[in-house]
C-alpha positions in Angstrom: 6.8 -15.4 -105.6 6.7 -11.7 -104.6 6.9 -10.7 -101.0 3.1 -9.6 -101.1 2.1 -12.9 -102.5 4.1 -14.8 -99.8 2.6 -12.8 -97.0 -0.9 -13.6 -98.2 -0.1 -17.2 -98.7 1.3 -17.4 -95.1 -2.0 -15.5 -93.8 -4.3 -17.8 -95.7 -2.4 -20.9 -94.4 -2.7 -19.9 -90.9 -6.3 -19.0 -91.0 -7.0 -22.4 -93.0 -5.2 -24.2 -90.3 -7.0 -22.5 -87.5 -10.3 -23.0 -89.2 -9.8 -26.8 -89.7 -8.6 -27.2 -86.2 -11.9 -25.5 -84.9 -14.0 -27.9 -87.1 -12.2 -30.9 -86.1 -12.4 -29.9 -82.4 -16.3 -30.1 -82.6 -16.3 -33.2 -84.6 -13.9 -34.9 -82.1 -16.0 -34.0 -78.9 -19.5 -34.6 -80.4 -18.6 -37.4 -82.9 -15.6 -39.5 -82.4 -14.8 -39.0 -78.7 -18.2 -40.2 -77.4 -17.5 -43.7 -78.8 -13.8 -43.9 -77.4 -13.1 -45.5 -74.3 -10.3 -44.3 -72.0 -7.3 -46.4 -71.4 -7.5 -48.1 -67.9 -4.6 -50.6 -67.9 -2.0 -51.7 -70.2 0.7 -54.3 -70.2 4.3 -53.4 -71.1 6.5 -55.6 -73.3 8.0 -57.3 -70.0 4.7 -58.0 -68.7 4.4 -55.2 -66.3 0.9 -53.6 -65.8 0.9 -49.9 -66.4 -1.8 -47.4 -65.6 -2.5 -43.8 -66.9 -1.0 -41.4 -67.3 0.8 -43.0 -70.2 3.8 -41.3 -72.0 3.9 -40.8 -75.9 3.3 -44.0 -78.0 2.3 -44.7 -81.6 -1.4 -45.1 -80.3 -1.1 -41.9 -78.2 1.4 -39.5 -79.9 1.2 -37.0 -76.8 0.5 -39.7 -74.2 -2.7 -39.7 -72.0 -4.1 -38.0 -69.1 -4.4 -39.4 -65.7 -7.9 -40.7 -66.6 -6.6 -42.5 -69.8 -7.8 -40.0 -72.3 -5.9 -39.3 -75.2 -4.0 -35.9 -74.7 -3.9 -34.9 -78.3 -7.6 -35.3 -78.7 -8.2 -33.4 -75.6 -6.1 -30.5 -76.8 -7.8 -30.4 -79.9 -11.3 -30.4 -78.3 -10.0 -27.6 -75.8 -8.8 -25.4 -78.7 -12.4 -24.3 -79.7 -13.3 -23.2 -76.1 -10.0 -21.4 -75.9 -10.5 -19.9 -79.1 -14.2 -19.0 -78.9 -13.6 -17.3 -75.2 -10.8 -15.3 -76.5 -12.7 -14.1 -79.7 -16.0 -13.4 -77.9 -14.1 -11.5 -75.1 -12.0 -9.4 -77.5 -15.1 -8.6 -79.7 -17.1 -7.3 -77.0 -14.0 -5.2 -75.6 -13.4 -3.8 -79.1 -17.2 -2.8 -79.4 -17.1 -1.0 -75.8 -13.7 0.5 -76.4 -14.7 1.9 -80.0 -17.7 3.3 -78.4 -16.3 4.8 -75.2 -13.1 6.3 -76.9 -15.2 8.1 -79.5 -17.6 9.3 -76.9 -14.8 10.8 -74.8 -13.3 12.6 -78.0 -16.6 13.8 -79.3 -18.5 14.5 -76.2 -16.3 14.6 -72.9 -13.2 16.2 -74.4 -12.8 18.7 -71.5 -12.7 15.6 -69.3 -10.4 13.7 -71.3 -7.3 14.3 -69.2 -9.3 13.2 -66.0 -10.7 10.1 -67.6 -7.3 9.1 -69.0 -6.0 9.3 -65.4 -8.6 6.9 -64.1 -7.8 4.5 -66.8 -4.1 4.6 -66.3 -3.8 2.4 -63.2 -5.4 -0.4 -65.1 -2.3 -0.6 -67.3 -0.1 -1.6 -64.2 -2.3 -3.9 -62.1 -2.0 -7.5 -63.2 -5.4 -8.6 -64.8 -5.6 -11.9 -63.0 -5.5 -10.1 -59.6 -8.5 -7.9 -60.4 -10.2 -11.2 -61.7 -9.5 -12.8 -58.2 -10.9 -9.8 -56.4 -14.2 -9.7 -58.4 -14.9 -13.4 -59.2 -13.6 -15.3 -56.1 -16.9 -16.5 -54.8 -17.2 -19.5 -57.3 -19.3 -22.0 -55.1 -21.6 -19.3 -53.7 -22.5 -18.1 -57.4 -22.8 -21.6 -58.8 -25.1 -22.8 -56.0 -27.4 -19.9 -56.2 -27.5 -19.2 -59.9 -25.8 -22.2 -61.8 -22.7 -23.0 -63.7 -24.0 -21.3 -67.0 -24.5 -18.0 -65.2 -21.0 -18.4 -63.5 -19.4 -18.9 -66.8 -21.2 -15.8 -68.1 -19.9 -13.9 -64.9 -16.5 -14.9 -65.5 -16.3 -13.9 -69.2 -18.1 -10.6 -68.2 -15.3 -10.0 -65.6 -12.5 -10.8 -68.0 -14.1 -8.3 -70.6 -14.5 -5.4 -67.9 -10.9 -5.9 -66.6 -9.4 -5.6 -70.1 -11.5 -2.8 -71.4 -9.9 0.4 -69.6 -6.5 -0.2 -71.0 -8.0 -0.7 -74.5 -10.1 2.5 -74.1 -6.9 4.5 -73.4 -5.2 3.0 -76.4 -8.0 3.7 -78.7 -8.4 7.2 -77.5 -4.8 7.8 -78.5 -5.3 6.0 -81.9 -8.6 7.8 -82.8 -7.2 11.3 -81.5 -4.3 11.0 -84.1 -6.8 10.3 -86.9 -8.9 13.1 -85.9 -6.1 15.4 -86.0 -5.3 14.7 -89.7 -5.9 17.6 -92.0 -8.5 16.0 -94.1 -10.7 15.2 -90.9 -10.1 18.9 -89.9 -11.3 20.2 -93.0 -14.3 18.0 -93.0 -15.2 19.2 -89.7 -14.9 22.9 -90.6 -17.1 22.2 -93.7 -19.9 21.2 -91.4 -19.5 17.2 -91.4 -21.3 15.4 -88.6 -19.4 13.3 -86.0 -21.2 10.4 -87.5 -20.1 11.1 -91.0 -16.5 11.5 -89.9 -16.4 8.4 -87.9 -18.0 6.1 -90.8 -16.3 7.7 -93.8 -13.0 9.0 -92.5 -12.1 7.4 -89.3 -13.2 3.7 -89.5 -11.8 3.2 -93.2 -8.4 4.3 -92.2 -8.6 2.5 -88.8 -9.6 -0.8 -90.5 -6.3 -2.6 -90.8 -5.2 -1.2 -87.3 -8.4 -2.7 -85.9 -7.4 -6.2 -87.1 -4.1 -5.7 -85.2 -5.5 -4.5 -82.0 -8.1 -7.2 -82.2 -5.4 -10.0 -82.5 -3.4 -8.2 -79.7 -6.3 -8.2 -77.3 -7.1 -11.9 -78.2 -3.4 -12.7 -77.3 -3.8 -10.7 -74.0 -7.0 -13.0 -73.3 -5.3 -16.3 -74.1 -2.5 -15.1 -71.7 -5.0 -14.2 -68.9 -6.6 -17.7 -69.3 -3.3 -19.3 -68.6 -2.6 -17.2 -65.8 -5.9 -17.9 -64.2 -5.4 -21.7 -64.9 -2.0 -21.7 -63.2 -3.8 -20.2 -60.2 -6.5 -22.9 -60.4 -9.2 -20.5 -61.7 -11.1 -22.6 -64.4 -13.4 -20.9 -66.8 -16.7 -22.6 -66.5 -16.0 -23.7 -63.0 -14.2 -26.9 -61.6 -15.2 -30.5 -62.1 -14.3 -33.3 -59.8 -11.4 -35.1 -61.2 -12.1 -38.9 -60.2 -8.5 -39.6 -61.1 -7.8 -43.5 -61.3 -5.8 -44.6 -58.5 -5.7 -41.4 -56.5 -7.3 -41.0 -53.1 -7.4 -37.2 -52.8 -10.1 -35.4 -54.7 -8.7 -33.4 -57.5 -10.4 -30.8 -59.6 -10.4 -30.5 -63.3 -11.3 -27.6 -65.7 -14.9 -28.0 -66.5 -14.6 -26.5 -70.0 -11.3 -28.1 -71.0 -9.7 -24.9 -72.3 -6.1 -24.8 -72.6 -5.4 -22.6 -69.6 -7.5 -24.9 -67.3 -5.5 -27.9 -68.9 -2.3 -26.3 -68.0 -3.7 -25.4 -64.4 -4.9 -28.8 -63.5 -1.6 -30.5 -64.2 0.6 -27.9 -62.8 1.4 -30.2 -59.6 2.3 -33.1 -62.1 5.0 -31.4 -63.8 7.8 -33.5 -62.1 6.3 -36.9 -62.4 4.4 -36.6 -65.4 5.8 -33.6 -67.3 3.9 -34.3 -70.6 0.8 -33.4 -69.1 2.0 -29.7 -68.7 4.5 -29.4 -71.4 2.2 -30.2 -74.5 -0.7 -28.0 -73.2 2.0 -25.1 -72.6 3.3 -25.6 -76.2 -0.2 -25.5 -77.6 -0.8 -22.1 -76.1 2.7 -20.9 -77.2 2.1 -22.2 -80.7 -1.4 -20.4 -80.9 0.2 -17.0 -79.6 2.9 -17.6 -82.1 0.6 -18.1 -85.1 -1.4 -14.8 -84.1 1.8 -12.8 -83.8 2.7 -13.8 -87.2 -0.5 -12.6 -88.5 -0.1 -9.3 -86.9 3.5 -9.1 -88.2 2.2 -9.7 -91.7 -0.7 -7.3 -91.3 1.7 -4.6 -89.8 4.1 -4.8 -92.9 1.3 -4.5 -95.4 
């Protein structure tokens, strides 16, 4: 098997795995999972009564959460929300970034230095801090506009705080392409900006587009994880109703992986699997996306 064929086989395998995981996630949530009752109490071999959360076993390979739900099933169900949020956010960012960066280079070039100076601070301010500043009034927004609007608002904020660094990156990428000899020649011969963009910029940038897209997706997944650690859940918080606990705990409404990590952050010592397995799932997903980036970059 040649190196090129091996790279294609690895890419196809990863895409197939992610696609099947995505399909199974829907099937488990809206099919099988509705007929499965959470584990309330079980008896150990020595006759002791055990209550959730339960550690790994043959019946529950990754154990259960505090409400007796199978953790592996919850991770698979939460994958689609993590994936959808990350892809949607990245797609919107890329559309805005491409439009704004080309607009700066085509129509606002005299102001390019000033625009870049405005965009640069966003490279150094942690994204989750900006999110806290812009989307902190959860209860007020939900009570006034509803949870669906709040989810839309959260996604919009995630899009906006990640777009300025992307615009600065794309300005540099497109500027390199616009300075190519064949592009300069086309411009001197009277080619329009639209023609240059469609015929000469985008075909060359296509492979780089996929790499930047995946990098932005990884950045979004990491941001979701940071927000989860600080108890900020996409879709809002749901009352936990955890079995056997008097204090009221809040869980992630959507069940995405960042929220799963955040809602179990205080259980790390007594029930480490509740945190370790979602964290491993996030690391595994980022690793797969990085493998795709490496394979695309080597072609």
